[in-house]
N, CA and C atoms as an extended XYZ file, in Angstrom:
327
Properties=species:S:1:pos:R:3:atomname:S:1:resname:S:1:resid:I:1 pbc="F F F"
N         0.848       -1.175        0.000 N   MET     1
C         0.000        0.000        0.000 CA  MET     1
C         0.898        1.244        0.000 C   MET     1
N         0.589        2.170       -0.854 N   THR     2
C         1.419        3.360       -0.961 CA  THR     2
C         1.109        4.342        0.166 C   THR     2
N         2.020        5.260        0.348 N   TYR     3
C         1.863        6.266        1.391 CA  TYR     3
C         0.642        7.145        1.120 C   TYR     3
N         0.404        7.475       -0.137 N   ALA     4
C        -0.745        8.321       -0.492 CA  ALA     4
C        -2.061        7.610       -0.201 C   ALA     4
N        -2.124        6.328       -0.482 N   ALA     5
C        -3.359        5.583       -0.217 CA  ALA     5
C        -3.633        5.504        1.279 C   ALA     5
N        -2.587        5.360        2.084 N   ARG     6
C        -2.779        5.347        3.535 CA  ARG     6
C        -3.268        6.693        4.033 C   ARG     6
N        -2.728        7.782        3.481 N   ARG     7
C        -3.169        9.117        3.892 CA  ARG     7
C        -4.613        9.370        3.486 C   ARG     7
N        -5.000        8.922        2.306 N   VAL     8
C        -6.380        9.094        1.855 CA  VAL     8
C        -7.319        8.250        2.711 C   VAL     8
N        -6.906        7.036        3.034 N   GLY     9
C        -7.704        6.193        3.914 CA  GLY     9
C        -7.880        6.816        5.288 C   GLY     9
N        -6.809        7.403        5.793 N   LEU    10
C        -6.887        8.087        7.085 CA  LEU    10
C        -7.811        9.297        7.001 C   LEU    10
N        -7.695       10.073        5.935 N   ALA    11
C        -8.551       11.250        5.764 CA  ALA    11
C       -10.016       10.848        5.646 C   ALA    11
N       -10.290        9.785        4.909 N   LEU    12
C       -11.675        9.322        4.771 CA  LEU    12
C       -12.211        8.781        6.094 C   LEU    12
N       -11.382        8.030        6.802 N   GLY    13
C       -11.811        7.493        8.094 CA  GLY    13
C       -12.104        8.577        9.106 C   GLY    13
N       -11.212        9.558        9.175 N   VAL    14
C       -11.423       10.676       10.094 CA  VAL    14
C       -12.639       11.491        9.667 C   VAL    14
N       -12.799       11.703        8.374 N   GLY    15
C       -13.944       12.466        7.870 CA  GLY    15
C       -15.271       11.789        8.174 C   GLY    15
N       -15.333       10.489        7.966 N   ILE    16
C       -16.578        9.764        8.231 CA  ILE    16
C       -16.866        9.703        9.724 C   ILE    16
N       -15.830        9.469       10.536 N   ALA    17
C       -16.035        9.414       11.988 CA  ALA    17
C       -16.475       10.768       12.536 C   ALA    17
N       -15.835       11.829       12.058 N   ALA    18
C       -16.216       13.170       12.518 CA  ALA    18
C       -17.624       13.524       12.047 C   ALA    18
N       -17.973       13.119       10.821 N   ALA    19
C       -19.318       13.387       10.310 CA  ALA    19
C       -20.364       12.634       11.124 C   ALA    19
N       -20.062       11.410       11.500 N   LEU    20
C       -21.011       10.637       12.303 CA  LEU    20
C       -21.180       11.251       13.685 C   LEU    20
N       -20.069       11.626       14.320 N   ALA    21
C       -20.152       12.212       15.660 CA  ALA    21
C       -20.872       13.560       15.638 C   ALA    21
N       -20.480       14.426       14.715 N   ALA    22
C       -21.112       15.747       14.638 CA  ALA    22
C       -22.571       15.638       14.202 C   ALA    22
N       -22.858       14.722       13.280 N   GLY    23
C       -24.233       14.527       12.828 CA  GLY    23
C       -25.138       14.043       13.949 C   GLY    23
N       -24.640       13.093       14.749 N   CYS    24
C       -25.437       12.615       15.890 CA  CYS    24
C       -25.663       13.726       16.900 C   CYS    24
N       -24.605       14.466       17.218 N   ALA    25
C       -24.728       15.540       18.207 CA  ALA    25
C       -25.706       16.620       17.736 C   ALA    25
N       -25.580       17.054       16.497 N   LEU    26
C       -26.468       18.101       15.988 CA  LEU    26
C       -27.902       17.609       15.823 C   LEU    26
N       -28.067       16.353       15.426 N   ALA    27
C       -29.420       15.821       15.281 CA  ALA    27
C       -30.117       15.719       16.628 C   ALA    27
N       -29.396       15.284       17.642 N   LEU    28
C       -29.995       15.199       18.970 CA  LEU    28
C       -30.283       16.582       19.535 C   LEU    28
N       -29.417       17.541       19.241 N   ALA    29
C       -29.640       18.903       19.725 CA  ALA    29
C       -30.826       19.563       19.024 C   ALA    29
N       -31.013       19.268       17.749 N   GLN    30
C       -32.086       19.869       16.972 CA  GLN    30
C       -33.386       19.065       17.040 C   GLN    30
N       -33.271       17.807       17.462 N   GLY    31
C       -34.443       16.947       17.498 CA  GLY    31
C       -34.875       16.487       16.121 C   GLY    31
N       -33.930       16.326       15.203 N   GLU    32
C       -34.241       15.932       13.830 CA  GLU    32
C       -33.620       14.571       13.527 C   GLU    32
N       -33.685       14.171       12.288 N   SER    33
C       -33.199       12.869       11.848 CA  SER    33
C       -31.670       12.801       11.917 C   SER    33
N       -31.162       11.750       12.538 N   ILE    34
C       -29.713       11.549       12.625 CA  ILE    34
C       -29.144       11.266       11.241 C   ILE    34
N       -29.856       10.515       10.436 N   LEU    35
C       -29.392       10.168        9.100 CA  LEU    35
C       -29.233       11.413        8.215 C   LEU    35
N       -30.166       12.328        8.325 N   LEU    36
C       -30.102       13.553        7.522 CA  LEU    36
C       -28.924       14.414        7.950 C   LEU    36
N       -28.710       14.548        9.253 N   TRP    37
C       -27.577       15.345        9.724 CA  TRP    37
C       -26.255       14.671        9.423 C   TRP    37
N       -26.225       13.343        9.439 N   PHE    38
C       -25.020       12.615        9.039 CA  PHE    38
C       -24.697       12.916        7.579 C   PHE    38
N       -25.715       12.967        6.731 N   ALA    39
C       -25.505       13.296        5.316 CA  ALA    39
C       -24.975       14.717        5.160 C   ALA    39
N       -25.509       15.659        5.934 N   TYR    40
C       -24.999       17.036        5.873 CA  TYR    40
C       -23.532       17.094        6.270 C   TYR    40
N       -23.182       16.367        7.317 N   MET    41
C       -21.800       16.378        7.785 CA  MET    41
C       -20.862       15.675        6.807 C   MET    41
N       -21.361       14.673        6.089 N   LEU    42
C       -20.549       14.042        5.043 CA  LEU    42
C       -20.260       15.036        3.920 C   LEU    42
N       -21.240       15.863        3.588 N   ASP    43
C       -21.021       16.902        2.576 CA  ASP    43
C       -19.926       17.867        3.027 C   ASP    43
N       -19.977       18.261        4.276 N   ILE    44
C       -18.959       19.179        4.802 CA  ILE    44
C       -17.596       18.501        4.840 C   ILE    44
N       -17.544       17.224        5.257 N   ALA    45
C       -16.269       16.504        5.293 CA  ALA    45
C       -15.686       16.368        3.889 C   ALA    45
N       -16.529       16.121        2.898 N   GLY    46
C       -16.047       16.041        1.515 CA  GLY    46
C       -15.473       17.359        1.039 C   GLY    46
N       -16.124       18.457        1.396 N   ALA    47
C       -15.605       19.777        1.023 CA  ALA    47
C       -14.272       20.061        1.710 C   ALA    47
N       -14.133       19.630        2.956 N   VAL    48
C       -12.872       19.844        3.686 CA  VAL    48
C       -11.751       19.022        3.058 C   VAL    48
N       -12.032       17.780        2.661 N   VAL    49
C       -11.009       16.943        2.023 CA  VAL    49
C       -10.592       17.545        0.683 C   VAL    49
N       -11.536       18.057       -0.091 N   ILE    50
C       -11.197       18.706       -1.368 CA  ILE    50
C       -10.364       19.961       -1.120 C   ILE    50
N       -10.739       20.746       -0.122 N   ALA    51
C        -9.967       21.947        0.204 CA  ALA    51
C        -8.561       21.572        0.643 C   ALA    51
N        -8.416       20.499        1.426 N   PHE    52
C        -7.091       20.043        1.834 CA  PHE    52
C        -6.254       19.670        0.622 C   PHE    52
N        -6.870       18.976       -0.336 N   ALA    53
C        -6.139       18.579       -1.543 CA  ALA    53
C        -5.675       19.802       -2.324 C   ALA    53
N        -6.524       20.806       -2.431 N   LEU    54
C        -6.157       21.988       -3.208 CA  LEU    54
C        -5.105       22.838       -2.494 C   LEU    54
N        -5.245       23.002       -1.182 N   PHE    55
C        -4.286       23.835       -0.458 CA  PHE    55
C        -2.949       23.138       -0.253 C   PHE    55
N        -2.933       21.820       -0.158 N   SER    56
C        -1.655       21.129        0.017 CA  SER    56
C        -0.868       21.079       -1.285 C   SER    56
N        -1.522       21.294       -2.387 N   GLY    57
C        -0.842       21.289       -3.669 CA  GLY    57
C        -0.353       22.645       -4.118 C   GLY    57
N        -0.491       23.645       -3.260 N   ALA    58
C        -0.026       24.992       -3.617 CA  ALA    58
C         1.492       24.986       -3.792 C   ALA    58
N         1.988       25.639       -4.808 N   PRO    59
C         3.437       25.629       -5.036 CA  PRO    59
C         4.170       26.381       -3.931 C   PRO    59
N         5.380       25.925       -3.663 N   THR    60
C         6.201       26.586       -2.659 CA  THR    60
C         6.825       27.848       -3.254 C   THR    60
N         7.330       28.689       -2.389 N   SER    61
C         7.962       29.904       -2.874 CA  SER    61
C         9.282       29.562       -3.569 C   SER    61
N         9.744       30.452       -4.408 N   ALA    62
C        10.977       30.218       -5.153 CA  ALA    62
C        12.174       30.104       -4.214 C   ALA    62
N        12.165       30.873       -3.146 N   ARG    63
C        13.275       30.830       -2.191 CA  ARG    63
C        13.365       29.456       -1.524 C   ARG    63
N        12.234       28.908       -1.130 N   LYS    64
C        12.235       27.585       -0.510 CA  LYS    64
C        12.642       26.511       -1.503 C   LYS    64
N        12.205       26.642       -2.745 N   ALA    65
C        12.549       25.658       -3.757 CA  ALA    65
C        14.047       25.641       -4.031 C   ALA    65
N        14.665       26.818       -4.105 N   VAL    66
C        16.107       26.900       -4.342 CA  VAL    66
C        16.867       26.358       -3.140 C   VAL    66
N        16.441       26.708       -1.931 N   ALA    67
C        17.104       26.210       -0.727 CA  ALA    67
C        16.990       24.697       -0.636 C   ALA    67
N        15.847       24.162       -0.966 N   ARG    68
C        15.655       22.709       -0.917 CA  ARG    68
C        16.531       22.014       -1.950 C   ARG    68
N        16.697       22.653       -3.113 N   ARG    69
C        17.517       22.049       -4.155 CA  ARG    69
C        18.978       21.993       -3.726 C   ARG    69
N        19.476       23.035       -3.071 N   TYR    70
C        20.881       23.055       -2.652 CA  TYR    70
C        21.129       22.179       -1.438 C   TYR    70
N        20.147       22.003       -0.594 N   LEU    71
C        20.332       21.195        0.605 CA  LEU    71
C        20.016       19.716        0.388 C   LEU    71
N        19.462       19.404       -0.747 N   LYS    72
C        19.082       18.022       -1.021 CA  LYS    72
C        20.332       17.164       -1.182 C   LYS    72
N        20.301       16.008       -0.547 N   GLN    73
C        21.431       15.089       -0.657 CA  GLN    73
C        21.249       14.215       -1.879 C   GLN    73
N        22.354       13.721       -2.397 N   GLU    74
C        22.332       12.931       -3.623 CA  GLU    74
C        21.621       11.584       -3.449 C   GLU    74
N        21.681       11.003       -2.249 N   ASP    75
C        21.171        9.660       -2.071 CA  ASP    75
C        19.705        9.622       -1.648 C   ASP    75
N        19.031       10.747       -1.574 N   ASP    76
C        17.608       10.758       -1.213 CA  ASP    76
C        16.782       10.301       -2.403 C   ASP    76
N        16.069        9.192       -2.222 N   ASP    77
C        15.214        8.685       -3.289 CA  ASP    77
C        13.791        9.204       -3.177 C   ASP    77
N        13.341        9.433       -1.942 N   GLU    78
C        11.957        9.842       -1.729 CA  GLU    78
C        11.921       11.287       -1.263 C   GLU    78
N        11.144       12.100       -1.958 N   VAL    79
C        10.982       13.499       -1.587 CA  VAL    79
C         9.721       13.592       -0.734 C   VAL    79
N         9.827       14.245        0.425 N   VAL    80
C         8.698       14.328        1.344 CA  VAL    80
C         8.081       15.720        1.273 C   VAL    80
N         8.239       16.413        0.178 N   GLY    81
C         7.716       17.766        0.039 CA  GLY    81
C         6.240       17.775       -0.300 C   GLY    81
N         5.874       18.615       -1.243 N   THR    82
C         4.469       18.723       -1.623 CA  THR    82
C         4.038       17.465       -2.359 C   THR    82
N         2.772       17.108       -2.265 N   PRO    83
C         2.307       15.900       -2.932 CA  PRO    83
C         2.346       16.039       -4.444 C   PRO    83
N         2.492       14.916       -5.109 N   ILE    84
C         2.508       14.943       -6.567 CA  ILE    84
C         1.073       15.001       -7.075 C   ILE    84
N         0.926       15.154       -8.356 N   VAL    85
C        -0.391       15.376       -8.948 CA  VAL    85
C        -1.329       14.211       -8.669 C   VAL    85
N        -0.816       12.989       -8.712 N   SER    86
C        -1.698       11.847       -8.477 CA  SER    86
C        -2.227       11.855       -7.048 C   SER    86
N        -1.420       12.321       -6.081 N   ASP    87
C        -1.902       12.433       -4.703 CA  ASP    87
C        -3.022       13.458       -4.617 C   ASP    87
N        -2.853       14.574       -5.295 N   LEU    88
C        -3.881       15.604       -5.282 CA  LEU    88
C        -5.170       15.095       -5.915 C   LEU    88
N        -5.023       14.384       -7.003 N   LEU    89
C        -6.187       13.821       -7.678 CA  LEU    89
C        -6.866       12.776       -6.802 C   LEU    89
N        -6.076       11.987       -6.083 N   LEU    90
C        -6.625       10.977       -5.194 CA  LEU    90
C        -7.421       11.609       -4.058 C   LEU    90
N        -6.879       12.673       -3.450 N   PHE    91
C        -7.596       13.367       -2.383 CA  PHE    91
C        -8.859       14.051       -2.913 C   PHE    91
N        -8.773       14.665       -4.080 N   ALA    92
C        -9.947       15.324       -4.654 CA  ALA    92
C       -11.035       14.300       -4.964 C   ALA    92
N       -10.669       13.146       -5.484 N   CYS    93
C       -11.660       12.099       -5.763 CA  CYS    93
C       -12.271       11.563       -4.470 C   CYS    93
N       -11.472       11.463       -3.416 N   ALA    94
C       -12.002       11.018       -2.121 CA  ALA    94
C       -13.008       12.032       -1.584 C   ALA    94
N       -12.720       13.316       -1.745 N   GLY    95
C       -13.656       14.345       -1.320 CA  GLY    95
C       -14.945       14.310       -2.116 C   GLY    95
N       -14.835       14.093       -3.406 N   VAL    96
C       -16.023       13.986       -4.246 CA  VAL    96
C       -16.829       12.744       -3.861 C   VAL    96
N       -16.150       11.661       -3.492 N   ALA    97
C       -16.855       10.458       -3.050 CA  ALA    97
C       -17.633       10.717       -1.763 C   ALA    97
N       -17.037       11.468       -0.824 N   LEU    98
C       -17.751       11.827        0.402 CA  LEU    98
C       -18.967       12.697        0.091 C   LEU    98
N       -18.797       13.657       -0.810 N   LEU    99
C       -19.927       14.494       -1.212 CA  LEU    99
C       -21.033       13.666       -1.857 C   LEU    99
N       -20.653       12.745       -2.718 N   ALA   100
C       -21.651       11.910       -3.389 CA  ALA   100
C       -22.367       10.996       -2.393 C   ALA   100
N       -21.630       10.447       -1.430 N   LEU   101
C       -22.255        9.610       -0.412 CA  LEU   101
C       -23.250       10.416        0.426 C   LEU   101
N       -22.857       11.633        0.787 N   GLY   102
C       -23.767       12.504        1.523 CA  GLY   102
C       -25.020       12.837        0.722 C   GLY   102
N       -24.845       13.079       -0.571 N   LEU   103
C       -25.987       13.396       -1.428 CA  LEU   103
C       -26.935       12.213       -1.567 C   LEU   103
N       -26.367       11.013       -1.722 N   VAL   104
C       -27.205        9.823       -1.842 CA  VAL   104
C       -27.985        9.592       -0.546 C   VAL   104
N       -27.340        9.781        0.602 N   ILE   105
C       -28.041        9.610        1.877 CA  ILE   105
C       -29.112       10.673        2.057 C   ILE   105
N       -28.830       11.915        1.633 N   GLU   106
C       -29.838       12.970        1.721 CA  GLU   106
C       -31.067       12.654        0.871 C   GLU   106
N       -30.837       12.146       -0.334 N   ILE   107
C       -31.949       11.827       -1.213 CA  ILE   107
C       -32.744       10.649       -0.662 C   ILE   107
N       -32.061        9.685       -0.075 N   ALA   108
C       -32.738        8.494        0.445 CA  ALA   108
C       -33.498        8.798        1.738 C   ALA   108
N       -33.049        9.806        2.482 N   ALA   109
C       -33.695       10.085        3.783 CA  ALA   109
C       -34.971       10.856        3.650 C   ALA   109
């Protein structure tokens, strides 16, 4: 399993758990359907995951890029800097999946 897949799995797990907890709390406070509030929170979690993907892919400043290039050692095979395009696409697709799941639950409820 790649590092990106583990991070996406962690983001999805945290997003779903937080959506379930917040949805239950808000539904009980409002006296409404738990399923409907869970769907709302899934929509918010999907938007947060998409925002994370977009903000983590922001390019670094030129000064940091030059400093990183000069300080980089020859034997480093793995760069731990900004995520590559496939990571960004993976996170964005995970966010869209959360949004779609929330929408399907909203329609079904």
